[in-house]
C-alpha positions in Angstrom: 0.0 0.1 -0.2 3.0 2.1 -0.5 4.1 4.7 -3.3 3.1 3.0 -6.7 5.1 3.7 -9.6 2.3 4.1 -12.3 -0.7 6.0 -12.2 -4.6 4.2 -13.6 -4.8 7.7 -15.3 -2.7 8.1 -18.5 -1.7 11.5 -20.0 -5.3 12.8 -21.7 -7.3 11.6 -18.6 -4.8 13.8 -16.6 -4.9 16.8 -18.9 -8.7 16.5 -19.0 -8.9 16.6 -15.0 -6.6 19.6 -15.2 -8.9 21.2 -17.5 -11.8 20.6 -15.2 -10.1 22.0 -12.5 -8.8 25.5 -13.8 -12.8 25.4 -14.8 -14.4 25.0 -11.3 -11.4 27.4 -10.0 -12.5 29.7 -12.6 -16.0 29.7 -10.7 -14.2 29.6 -7.0 -12.1 32.6 -7.5 -14.7 35.3 -8.0 -16.0 34.1 -4.3 -12.7 34.5 -3.1 -11.9 37.9 -4.2 -15.2 39.2 -3.1 -14.6 37.6 0.8 -11.2 39.1 0.3 -13.0 42.8 0.2 -15.9 41.4 3.2 -12.9 40.4 5.3 -10.8 43.5 4.6 -13.5 45.7 5.5 -13.9 43.8 8.5 -10.7 44.0 9.8 -10.0 47.6 9.2 -13.6 48.5 11.1 -12.4 46.6 14.0 -8.8 48.4 13.9 -10.6 51.6 13.8 -13.0 50.9 16.5 -12.0 48.1 19.1 -14.8 46.2 20.5 -14.5 43.3 23.4 -13.4 40.6 24.3 -10.8 42.2 26.4 -7.0 41.6 26.6 -6.4 37.7 27.3 -4.9 37.5 31.3 -2.2 34.9 30.2 0.6 35.9 28.5 0.1 34.3 24.4 2.6 31.3 23.7 4.9 32.5 21.2 5.7 28.9 20.2 3.6 27.1 16.9 1.8 24.3 17.5 3.5 21.6 16.5 3.6 17.5 16.9 6.3 15.9 18.9 8.3 13.7 16.1 7.6 9.8 16.8 9.6 7.3 15.2 9.9 3.5 15.4 9.6 0.1 13.4 6.6 -0.5 12.0 4.9 -3.5 9.6 3.7 -2.1 7.1 1.3 -3.7 4.3 2.7 -2.7 0.6 3.8 -4.2 -2.5 2.0 -6.1 -5.2 0.5 -8.7 -4.0 0.9 -6.9 -0.3 2.4 -8.8 2.0 3.7 -7.2 5.5 7.3 -6.1 5.2 9.2 -3.9 7.9 9.3 -0.3 7.6 10.8 2.4 9.9 8.2 5.0 10.1 8.6 8.8 11.1 6.0 11.7 12.2 7.4 14.7 11.5 7.2 17.6 13.7 4.9 19.3 10.7 2.3 16.5 10.9 3.7 14.6 7.4 4.3 10.8 7.8 7.3 9.2 6.3 8.4 5.3 5.5 11.7 4.0 5.2 12.9 0.6 4.5 14.8 0.1 7.2 16.5 2.6 10.5 20.0 2.7 8.4 18.4 4.2 5.1 16.5 6.9 7.2 19.9 7.7 9.3 21.8 7.5 5.4 19.3 10.3 4.7 18.1 8.4 1.8 14.6 9.1 0.4 11.6 7.6 1.3 9.6 5.0 0.1 6.8 7.4 1.1 5.2 10.0 2.2 1.8 11.7 3.2 0.4 14.7 5.2 -2.0 13.2 7.6 -4.7 15.9 6.4 -8.2 14.4 6.1 -7.3 10.7 7.7 -9.2 9.0 10.4 -7.1 6.6 12.7 -8.5 3.3 12.8 -7.0 0.8 16.0 -9.2 -2.2 16.1 -8.5 -5.8 15.1 -12.5 -5.8 14.2 -11.5 -2.5 11.5 -8.6 -4.5 10.2 -10.6 -7.7 9.4 -13.5 -5.5 7.4 -10.6 -3.9 5.7 -9.8 -7.8 4.6 -13.0 -8.3 3.1 -12.9 -5.5 0.8 -9.2 -5.9 -0.4 -9.0 -8.8 -2.4 -6.2 -8.4 -5.0 -6.5 -12.3 -5.8 -8.1 -15.6 -4.4 -5.8 -16.0 -1.9 -5.0 -12.7 -1.1 -6.8 -12.7 2.5 -4.9 -15.9 3.7 -1.2 -14.9 2.9 -2.3 -11.4 4.8 -3.7 -13.7 7.6 -0.2 -15.0 8.0 0.9 -12.5 10.1 -1.2 -11.8 12.8 -2.4 -8.4 13.1 -3.2 -7.9 17.0 -2.0 -3.5 16.9 -3.2 -2.6 13.9 -3.1 1.1 12.8 -5.2 1.9 9.6 -4.7 5.2 8.0 -8.3 6.1 6.2 -8.9 8.7 4.4 -12.0 9.5 1.9 -9.9 9.9 -1.5 -6.6 8.4 -0.8 -5.7 4.8 -0.6 -5.8 3.0 3.1 -2.6 2.9 4.9 -2.0 -0.2 6.6 0.7 -0.3 9.7 1.2 -2.9 12.4 2.7 -1.6 15.6 5.1 -4.6 17.7 3.2 -4.4 21.0 0.2 -2.8 22.5 2.1 0.1 24.0 3.7 0.9 20.8 0.0 1.4 19.1 -0.6 3.5 21.7 2.3 5.7 21.3 1.9 5.8 17.9 -2.0 6.3 17.9 -1.3 9.4 20.0 1.1 10.9 17.6 -1.1 10.2 14.5 -3.9 11.5 16.3 -1.9 14.9 16.9 -0.7 14.9 13.2 -4.1 14.4 11.7 -5.6 17.5 14.0 -2.7 19.6 13.6 -2.7 19.4 9.4 -6.6 19.5 10.1 -6.9 23.0 11.8 -4.5 25.4 9.8 -6.7 27.6 8.6 -9.2 27.6 11.4 -6.3 28.7 13.8 -5.1 31.4 11.7 -5.7 34.7 12.5 -4.6 35.9 8.9 -7.6 37.6 7.2 -7.3 36.1 3.8 -7.9 32.6 5.8 -11.2 33.8 7.2 -12.1 35.0 3.8 -10.8 31.9 2.3 -13.0 29.5 4.3 -16.1 32.2 3.9 -15.8 31.7 0.0 -15.6 28.2 0.3 -18.8 28.4 2.2 -20.1 30.8 -0.1 -19.4 28.7 -3.3 -20.8 25.4 -1.5 -24.0 27.1 -0.9 -24.3 28.2 -4.4 -24.2 25.0 -5.2 -26.6 23.5 -2.9 -24.6 22.9 0.0 -25.5 24.8 2.9 -25.0 22.7 6.0 -21.0 22.8 7.2 -19.2 19.2 7.6 -15.6 18.1 8.0 -14.5 19.5 4.1 -13.0 22.8 5.6 -10.5 20.7 7.4 -6.7 21.2 6.0 -4.8 23.7 3.8 -6.1 26.1 1.4 -5.0 23.9 -1.4 -6.6 20.9 1.1 -9.8 22.5 1.7 -10.6 23.7 -2.2 -9.2 19.6 -3.7 -11.6 18.0 -1.4 -14.7 20.5 -2.4 -13.9 20.0 -5.8 -13.6 16.3 -5.8 -16.9 16.2 -4.8 -18.2 17.8 -7.8 -15.4 15.6 -10.2 -15.8 12.3 -8.7 -19.3 11.1 -10.0 -17.8 11.7 -13.5 -14.6 9.9 -13.0 -16.0 6.7 -10.5 -19.5 5.6 -12.6 -20.0 2.0 -12.2 -19.9 1.1 -15.8 -15.8 2.1 -15.9 -13.2 -0.2 -15.9 -11.9 0.2 -13.0 -14.8 0.1 -11.4 -15.0 -3.5 -12.8 -11.7 -4.6 -11.9 -12.4 -4.5 -8.2 -12.4 -2.0 -5.0 -8.3 -2.2 -5.0 -8.1 -0.6 -8.7 -11.2 2.1 -7.5 -8.8 3.0 -4.9 -6.1 3.5 -7.2 -7.9 5.7 -9.3 -9.6 7.7 -6.7 -6.1 8.3 -5.1 -4.7 9.3 -8.7 -7.7 11.7 -9.2 -6.9 13.0 -6.0 -3.3 13.6 -6.5 -4.0 15.5 -10.1 -6.4 17.5 -8.6 -4.5 18.4 -5.4 -1.5 19.5 -7.5 -3.8 21.5 -10.2 -5.4 23.0 -7.5 -2.2 24.2 -5.5 -0.7 25.6 -8.5 -3.9 27.7 -9.6 -3.9 29.2 -5.8 0.0 29.9 -6.3 -0.7 31.7 -9.6 -3.4 33.4 -7.8 -1.7 34.7 -5.0 0.2 37.9 -6.8 -3.0 39.1 -7.6 -4.4 38.3 -4.3 -1.8 40.3 -3.0 -2.4 43.4 -5.4 -6.0 43.4 -4.6 -5.7 43.4 -0.4 -2.6 46.2 -1.0 -5.7 47.8 -3.4 -8.3 47.4 -1.0 -6.6 49.0 1.8 -6.1 51.5 -0.3 -9.8 52.2 -1.2 -11.7 51.3 1.9 -9.4 53.2 5.0 -10.3 56.4 3.3 -13.9 55.8 2.6 -14.7 53.8 5.6 -17.5 55.5 7.1 -19.2 55.8 3.5 -19.3 52.0 2.9 -20.0 51.5 6.8 -23.1 53.6 6.2 -24.3 52.0 3.0 -24.0 48.5 4.9 -25.9 49.8 7.7 -28.5 51.3 5.6 -28.6 47.7 3.4 -29.3 45.9 6.7 -32.0 47.5 8.0 -33.7 47.2 4.6 -32.6 43.4 4.6 -34.0 43.1 7.8 -37.2 44.1 7.4 -37.7 42.2 3.8 -36.7 38.8 5.8 -38.3 39.6 9.4 -41.6 37.6 9.1 -40.1 34.5 7.3 -37.0 34.7 10.0 -39.5 34.7 13.0 -41.2 31.8 11.9 -37.7 29.9 11.0 -36.2 31.0 14.5 -39.4 29.9 16.5 -40.3 26.8 14.7 -37.0 25.3 14.4 -34.3 27.1 16.2 -35.8 28.1 19.5 -36.9 24.7 20.6 -33.5 23.2 19.9 -31.2 26.1 21.1 -31.2 25.3 24.8 -30.3 22.0 24.3 -27.3 22.9 22.0 -26.1 25.8 24.7 -26.2 23.0 27.1 -24.4 20.4 25.6 -21.9 22.7 24.3 -21.2 24.2 27.1 -20.7 20.5 29.0 -18.2 20.1 26.6 -16.0 22.8 26.4 -16.5 22.9 30.3 -15.3 19.5 31.2 -12.7 19.9 28.8 -11.4 23.7 30.2 -11.4 21.8 33.7 -9.0 19.0 32.4 -6.7 22.1 31.3 -6.6 23.6 34.5 -5.8 20.1 36.5 -3.5 19.0 34.0 -1.6 22.4 35.0 -1.9 22.0 38.6 -0.7 18.5 38.7 2.4 19.7 36.2 3.6 22.8 38.6 3.1 19.9 41.5 5.2 17.8 39.7 8.0 20.4 39.3 7.9 21.5 43.1 8.5 18.2 44.0 11.2 17.7 42.2 12.9 21.1 43.5 12.5 20.1 46.5 14.7 17.0 45.7 17.1 19.4 43.3 20.0 21.0 44.4 20.0 24.8 43.8 21.3 27.0 40.6 20.7 26.2 36.8 19.1 22.5 37.5 16.2 24.5 39.6 15.6 26.4 36.3 16.0 23.7 34.5 13.4 21.8 36.0 11.0 24.8 35.7 11.5 24.9 32.2 10.8 21.4 31.6 7.0 22.3 31.9 7.3 24.3 28.8 7.2 20.9 26.9 3.5 20.0 28.5 1.3 21.2 25.8 3.0 19.7 22.9 3.3 16.1 25.0 0.3 13.7 23.6 0.8 11.5 26.5 -0.2 14.2 29.0 -2.8 16.0 26.9 -5.0 13.3 26.6 -6.6 14.0 29.4 -7.9 17.2 27.9 -8.1 15.8 24.2 -10.7 12.9 25.5 -12.8 15.4 27.3 -13.6 17.0 23.9 -14.5 13.8 22.4 -16.9 12.5 25.0 -19.5 14.7 23.7 -19.7 13.6 19.9 -22.5 11.4 20.1 -24.9 13.9 21.9 -23.6 17.0 19.6 -24.0 15.1 16.2 -27.8 14.1 17.3 -28.5 17.7 18.0 -26.6 19.0 15.2 -27.8 17.1 12.5 -31.3 18.1 11.8 -29.7 21.4 10.8 -27.8 20.1 8.4 -24.6 20.2 10.1 -21.8 17.4 9.5 -18.6 18.8 11.2 -18.7 17.3 14.1 -14.9 16.7 13.9 -13.9 20.0 13.1 -16.2 21.0 16.2 -14.1 18.3 18.5 -11.1 19.6 17.2 -11.3 23.4 17.6 -12.1 22.0 21.7 -8.9 20.3 21.6 -6.9 23.4 19.6 -8.7 25.4 22.7 -7.3 23.2 25.4 -3.7 22.8 23.9 -3.6 26.9 23.5 -4.7 28.0 26.9 -2.2 25.3 28.5 0.7 26.6 26.0 -0.6 30.2 27.5 -0.4 29.4 31.1 2.5 27.6 30.9 4.1 30.6 29.1 2.9 32.6 31.7 4.0 30.2 34.4 7.8 30.4 33.2 7.7 34.1 32.6 6.5 34.6 36.5 8.8 32.0 37.6 11.6 33.5 36.0 10.8 37.0 37.8 10.6 35.1 41.1 13.4 33.0 40.9 16.8 33.6 42.0 19.7 31.4 42.7 19.6 33.0 46.8 16.4 30.4 47.5 16.9 27.4 48.7 14.8 24.4 47.5 11.7 24.7 49.9 11.8 28.7 49.2 12.0 28.1 45.5 9.1 25.6 46.0 6.7 27.7 47.6 7.5 31.0 45.5 6.4 28.4 42.4 3.4 27.4 44.1 2.6 31.6 44.5 3.4 31.9 41.2 1.3 28.9 40.1 -2.3 31.0 42.0 -1.4 33.7 39.9 -1.6 31.8 36.9 -4.9 29.9 37.8 -6.7 32.9 38.5 -5.1 34.1 35.0 -6.4 31.0 33.6 -9.9 31.0 35.2 -10.7 34.6 33.5 -9.3 33.9 30.1 -11.2 30.1 30.0 -14.5 31.9 31.2 -14.0 34.3 27.6 -13.0 31.0 25.6 -15.9 28.9 26.9 -18.3 31.3 25.6 -16.3 32.5 22.5 -16.6 28.8 21.7 -20.1 27.9 22.5 -21.5 31.3 20.0 -19.0 30.9 17.7 -19.7 27.1 17.1 -23.5 27.7 17.1 -23.4 29.9 14.7 -21.6 27.9 12.4 -24.6 25.3 12.7 -27.5 27.6 12.8 -26.5 30.0 10.2 -26.2 28.1 7.1 -29.8 26.1 8.0 -31.6 29.6 8.7 -29.6 31.2 5.3 -31.3 28.4 3.0 -34.2 28.4 5.0 -34.5 32.2 4.0 -32.8 31.6 0.5 -35.6 32.2 -2.2 -36.1 35.8 -0.5 -32.5 36.8 -0.8 -31.7 36.2 -4.4 -32.3 39.7 -5.7 -29.9 42.1 -5.7 -29.9 45.3 -3.9 -30.3 48.3 -6.2 -29.0 51.0 -4.5 -25.9 48.8 -4.1 -25.1 48.4 -7.9 -23.2 51.1 -9.5 -21.2 50.9 -5.6 -18.4 48.9 -6.7 -14.7 50.3 -5.1 -12.0 51.3 -7.4 -10.9 47.8 -7.2 -13.9 46.3 -9.1 -14.8 44.3 -6.1 -18.0 45.1 -3.8 -17.2 45.3 -0.2 -20.8 45.4 0.3 -23.3 42.7 -1.3 -26.8 41.3 -0.4 -25.2 38.0 0.5 -23.1 39.1 3.0 -25.7 41.6 4.7 -27.8 39.1 5.0 -25.4 36.7 7.0 -25.1 39.8 9.2 -28.6 40.8 10.1 -28.9 36.5 10.7 -25.5 36.6 13.1 -26.9 39.6 14.8 -30.1 38.2 16.0 -29.1 34.8 16.3 -26.5 35.9 18.8 -29.6 38.0 20.6 -30.8 34.3 20.7 -27.6 32.5 21.9 -26.7 35.3 24.4 -30.0 34.8 26.1 -29.3 31.3 26.6 -25.7 31.4 27.8 -27.2 34.1 30.5 -29.1 31.5 31.8 -27.3 28.7 31.4 -24.3 30.4 33.0 -26.4 32.5 35.6 -24.8 35.2 35.3 -25.4 38.9 33.8 -22.0 39.9 32.7 -21.2 37.5 29.9 -19.0 39.0 27.2 -21.6 39.5 24.4 -19.0 39.9 21.2 -17.6 37.1 19.8 -13.8 37.7 17.9 -14.4 37.3 14.2 -18.1 36.6 14.6 -19.4 39.3 16.3 -22.4 41.9 15.7 -21.5 44.2 12.6 -18.0 45.7 13.5 -19.3 49.4 13.6 -20.7 52.4 15.4 -24.6 52.3 14.7 -24.8 56.2 16.3 -22.6 57.2 13.5 -25.5 56.6 11.2 -28.7 57.2 12.9 -30.0 59.4 11.0 -29.8 56.8 8.0 -31.0 53.9 9.9 -35.0 52.9 9.1 -36.9 51.8 12.2 -37.7 48.2 12.3 -40.6 46.7 14.6 -40.7 44.1 16.4 -37.6 42.3 16.0 -34.3 44.0 16.8 -31.5 44.9 14.1 -28.2 43.5 15.1 -26.9 47.3 15.3 -28.9 48.0 17.9 -27.9 44.9 20.0 -24.5 46.2 20.3 -25.6 49.0 22.8 -27.2 46.4 24.8 -26.1 43.2 23.4 -27.3 41.1 26.7 -30.7 42.8 26.7 
């Protein structure tokens, strides 16, 4: 199951596939350009009118998320016919898995037999899943018996929706667990690269993907948005391309599952390469467009925001009746259960973060009491710095994020939301970031308080005081992160559903927006964007009320970074705003968002 020397696609088929990708890219890029304009407008307005949330209490870790490199011997199923062969496997810190013929080949710097980025893979570790794989994988009549000649008690199966299954076997249950934790970390790291980014272009790209899919009838979110920009767009485009390339009557389909899998893998590789090349070609234009948008939007910001505000008032008046029907019938009955289930998931995860930090500091203090003074004391303190990247220790937090998966899937399914893996990854990333921030803050404060003049007990006492300060900061940041997490994911569940419900009423372009193109030829104010702002604001009002009731607090921070109400001052255009009875506009909600 390793790298293959030939491809089931001939030259003509590859060229045909590249042409299809180029055509789909030409349909996607206008969405991307428009969302870049919206994202730049949002970013500038936030810079000029800072809003909540307040600055975090913990120092933000400067270390980028990574995976601890993991290596060791595994059995791998590869070759023709496939057979179990020894491989020396290396998981890189960026989430790439490589395999070599032997450890000597790796140490000699030879090229790997195969390499794969773990984006989009799912890890299976049960014997049942391995046997199910054998039932499907039949290269010849004697294949399964040959495969079963080697007992596989600790399988590691890496499954991808578009690629060949990678089948490994660990030498022991302990090795299987260590590899499992490492591989899961690599899968999560690769999958959430865009979600973790604070770059406005990353937000614009993800919004463009959602808009592109919505225009093709896919309103609910799923896990297609996991990965880098090229990987995300490849997964989205493949959903359109594959039906024509994997028809049941094709020769590949007639030759069995193995050949079908090879065809699918070959199609994916061609699409990924073509999409990557297309996005690289677009990069200079994107850079020029971002610079032009900055020049065009900053001096004309007030006019653009007034235009958007007037459009929002009219949009809300147009959709108010249908919006209320949708919310009362479909959203309001489920919202309390969704809020409480999300809260329980994230609160359990954040509780594990605090427990992990306490245990880590306790271990350091105990180590200090038994260590000599000087450099070793400081070295023991700084050993805590690897805690956020230790897959074994962080597992207590990651496991809590997983436990609500089934209940969340059941509650979100009626809204067409299929991105539960993305949600779980988001909770796990949040846990890792908070641990990293807490550790960075602890080390910073410890450096200030420790000195060579302190004996071991005094140093440990000083660190316990620092721990108390850090836990208070962590508690404050966790409360903010908890509310932001719930708001953000509820919007991702509910907003596409409400847009789908209202979709027939939002097709016509607002007449006053025509002719208001920017000098770049790109609109920063569009009907679709304004309608999303209106619905987002109304949903946030309901979400905030439910959060306030669930948390029993009156001082909830009601603005979500990146998903807040419209980022401009409603009083600046008071005279231009129409009155809408019965349903508050998102702009009014900013004056008293928790009302």
